[in-house]
N, C-alpha and C positions, 0 to 999 in steps of 0.2 A: 365303374368297375374297379375292384380292388387289384392292387399290384400283387402278382404272384410271389409268394415268399421264396427268397433265394435259398437254394439247397446248400447246406453247410458242407464244406470240403472236408474230406478225411484229414486227420492230423498229419499224416505223412506228406500229403500234398501241400498242406499249409506250410510245413517246415521246408519243403523243397522250393516253393516259390519265394519264401521270405529269406532263406539262407543260402541254399545250394546254388540257385541261379545267379546269385551275386558273388559267388565264390570263384575266384580265378584258379584254374588248375595248374598254371605255370609255376607259381611258388611252391605248391605242394609237390609237383613232380621234381622240382629242383632239390627240395629237401629229401625226397625219397631217393633221388640219385646219389646225393652225398652220403646218405645213410647206407646205401648199398655199397658204395666205394669203401666206407669205413669197415664194413663187415667183411669184404673180400680182400681188402688190403690193410690189415692191421699194422699199426706203427709201433707196437710194443717191442722193446729190445729183445733180440734173440740171445744176447749175452752182454757182458760188461764191455764197455768201450776201452780200448787200449789206454792205459793211464801212466805209462812210464814217463812220457814227456810232458804230461799235463802239469802246468804250474798253478798253484793255488792263488798266488798273487795276480797273475795274468787273468785267471778266471774271474776273480772278484772284481777286477777293474772292468772287464768286458761286460759283466752283468750290470755294473753301474752305468757304463757307457750306453748299453742297449736301452736302459730306462731313460737316460738323458735324451737320446735321439728321438724317442717317442714323444717327449714333451714338445718337440718342435712342431708337430702337427696341430695340437691345440693352439700353439703360438701363432701359427699361420692363420688359424681360424679367427683369432682375435685381431691379428694384423690386418687381414683383408676385410673382416666384418666391420671394423671401425672406419673403413674408408668408403664404403658404399652408402647409398641413401638408406634412410631408416627402414623403409618397407622391405628392403632386400637383405637386411642384416642376418636374419635367421637362416635363410636359404643359402647365403654365401658361407656362413660358418658351418652349416651342415655338410656342404660339399667337401670341406676339409676333413671333418670328423668321419664321414662315411668311408673315406679311404682306409681308415684303421680296420673297418669291418670287411670290405670287399677285397682289398689287396691281401689281407692276412689269409683269407680263404684261398685265394688264387695261388699265393706263394706256397702254402703248405700242401696244396694238391699237386701243382705242377710247376709253379713259377721258379722255385729254387732249382729244380732239375733242369729247366731251360737255361738258367743263368750259370749254374755251377756244376751241372751234371757232366757225364762223359762227353767230350767234345765231338761234335759232328762237323768236320771240316773247319774248325776254328771259328764258326759263325754262331752256333747255338748248341745248347746242351741236349743230351738225349733225355726226353721226357720220362723215360722209364727208370732213370738212375735212382731217383729218390721219390718216385710217384707216391703220393699220399704219405710222405715222410717215411717210406719204407727204408729200413736199415740206417736211418739217420742217427739213432741212439747208439748203435753198436759199431758204426763205421769208424775208421781211423780219422784223426784230425785232418783238416785241410792243409795242403802244402802252403797255403797263404798264411795260415794261423796254426802252426804245429803245437803250440803250448796251451790251447784251449779246446774243449770238446767240440766236435763237429756241430752238434745241435745248437751250441751257443753261437758259433759262427753263422749258422743259418738264421738264428733269431736276430742277430745284429744286422745282417744283410736285409732281413725283412723290414726293419725300421727304415732303411734307405729306400726300399721299394715303396713304402707307404708314403713317405714325405715327398717323393718325386712328383706324382700326379697332383698332390695337394698344392705344390708350388704353382701349378698352372691355373688354379681357380681364380687368381686375380684377373686373368684375361677373359674368363668366362663370366665374371660377375655381371649380373643383370642382363645376360644375353642368351642363356641356354636353359632348356627344361631340365629338371632334375633327372628324369628317366634317360634323357640323351646323355647327360653327364656320366651316369652309371655305365652306360655302354662304352663311352669314350675311355674311361679309366681302365676298363677291362681290356679293351683292344690296345691301348697304349702300353699297359704293363706287359702283355704277352707278346706283342709284335714289335715294340720299340725298346722298352727298358731291358727286358730279359736278354734279347740278342746283343744289345750294346754292352751290357754288363759282362756277358760271356766273352765277347770279343776283346774287351778292354782289361778285365781282371782275371779271367781264367788263364792259367799257365799255358794252355794250348790255343788261346784266342789269337786271331789274326792280328789285331791291334797290339796285343801284349807282345807277340813275337816281333812286331815291327818296331818296338821300342817305345811305344806310347806308355808313359808312366803317369797314372792318375792317382794321387795319394788318397784323396778322400771323396772323390765324386765330382770333380769339376767338369769332366766330360760326361760320365754316365748319368749323373743326376742333373747338374745345372744346365749343361748344353742341351740335353734332350728335352728338359722341361722348358727352357727358354725358347728353343726353336719351335716347339709345339705351341707355346703360348703366342708367339709371333704369328705363326700360320693361322691359328684360331682367330686371333684379333683381326687379321686381314680378311679372312673368309666370312666371318659372321657379320651381321648387320650392326650398325651403330646402336648405342644404348638409346632407350626410349626417351630418357631425360638427359640432354647434353649438359645441363648445368650440374656441376659436381658439388654436392653438399655432404661432406663426410658426416656419418652418423655420430660417432663418438671417437674423438682423438685419444681419449683415455684407453680405449680398447687397443688402439695402435701402439701406445706406449707399453701396455701390458704384453701384447703380442711380441713386441721387439725384445722385451726383457726375457720372455720365455724362449724365444729363438736364440738369443745370445747365450743363455744358460745351456740350452740343449746342444748348441753348436760345439761346445767343448767336448761332449761325447761324440759328436759327429766327426770332428777332426782328430782329436787326441785318441779316440777309440780306434781310428783307422791304423794305428800302430800295432793293434792286436796284442797289446801287452802293456804292463806297467814298466815302462823303460824310458830311456832318454829321448827317444823319438817322440813319444807321447808328450813329454814335458815341453819339447821344442814346439810341437803342434799347438799345445795349449797357449804358450806364450805368444806365438806369431798370430794366432787367432784373436787374442785380446788386443794386440797392437794394431792389427789391420783394421779391425772394426772401429776402434777408437779413432784412428787416423782418418778413416773414411768419413766418419760422422763429423769430425772437426773440419775436414776438408770441405764437406757440403756446407757447413755453416759459413766458412770463409768465402766460398763461391757465391753464396747468397748475398753476403755483405758486399762483395765486389760489384754485384749488379744492383746494389741499392735496396736490397730486400732485408726485412727483419728476420731474425732467427725464428724458425718455426719448428714445432714439435714433430710434425709429419716429415719435414725435410731431414731433421736430425735422425729420425728413426729409419728412414729410407737409406740414408748414408751409412748408418751402422750395418744394416742388412747387406747392402752392396759390398761393404768391406769384408763381411763374413763370406760372401760368395766368392769374392776375388781371391782370397787367400786359400780357399779349400783345396785346389789341386796340388798345391806345393806347401801345405801347412807344415809338413814334417821336415822341410829342407831349408826354408827361408830364415834368414836372420832378421834382426829388428829393422835394419835399413830396408831390406827386401820387402818386409811387410808394410812399412810405412809408404813405400813407393807405389802401392796399389791404389790408384786414384779412381774416382767415380765419375760417371757421366750421367747427366740429368736424364730422367725418364719419367713419363707420366706416372702418377702414384699407383695406379691400379693395373698397369699393363702386365706386370709379371715378367715380361721378356727381358727387361733391363737388368733384373736381379738374377737371371739365370742363363742368359744366352751366350755369353762370351768369355767365360772364365776358364773353360777347360783347355785340355791339350797343352798344358804348360811344360810337360816333360820333366818335371822335377819330382822325384818320388822318394 
């Protein structure tokens, strides 16, 4: 008996089974939601921003500093990517790069309002203040940076918000699914970074009023990232391969160079202008990083170890972290006195967990 010929499906059913059934509605709904927000909350300027106090020199420097800080995120990608096993290089590097996408969207939608909007009890900002960048182009400059446009101040702070969760990826390397990491950086940014930034840097913040002076993010950036990395490393299971075989030390060297270069914008840019404080921050940043790298080399020599590229790079980055909260106030002796303490190469916590709260601003 012959097999009965199968009936051909209509074209629309074929398309539905091959395409639509495999299409997830969640990304589509997310894009539709963002599009609707852009439609109902346009961010176009209603008028020209007040320009009487705007300095062209300060604006030019802060534009440059904002670009420099963004370089730090690819630098972290290379830094961490070179330390993991070869099969995890791409996923580890992507964890840093994706922060530039996700955090930028969160920051422009509601993150900046939570961090620097009208204060609610000194703990967090009003999410309605600059929701979807509303009034950001026409508002007066921030009291923290009165000589640059508010939109530039917002962009500069965005780069800090991007690099902070990227710092934690060293603790997550080879331990976490990418989808779980995306959820983490969203929650970390909204629930930890933004409230801490508001409390520390906003003129009405509770820590700001208590006298905590954090020049360039030792508390807001490095302590939050360091403690989050430590908690994550303690909570998550051990890596599948306990033997550590770095993929490419050349990536670590490249990442360190990008971090060192970008850190000049990170610290000197926190002066919010082309002034003497920025020059002091740049000088102390250079001295602290060099002193810490050399100190790491000497420490290895004292223990009978040869100089290593990875150790030198880690020492340089630790020095950059250590000087951050007081970069605009310390002299050369103060910078050189910031010493390093050995930490496993990938932990992330040692490079960001104990440098804040210096009280020098």
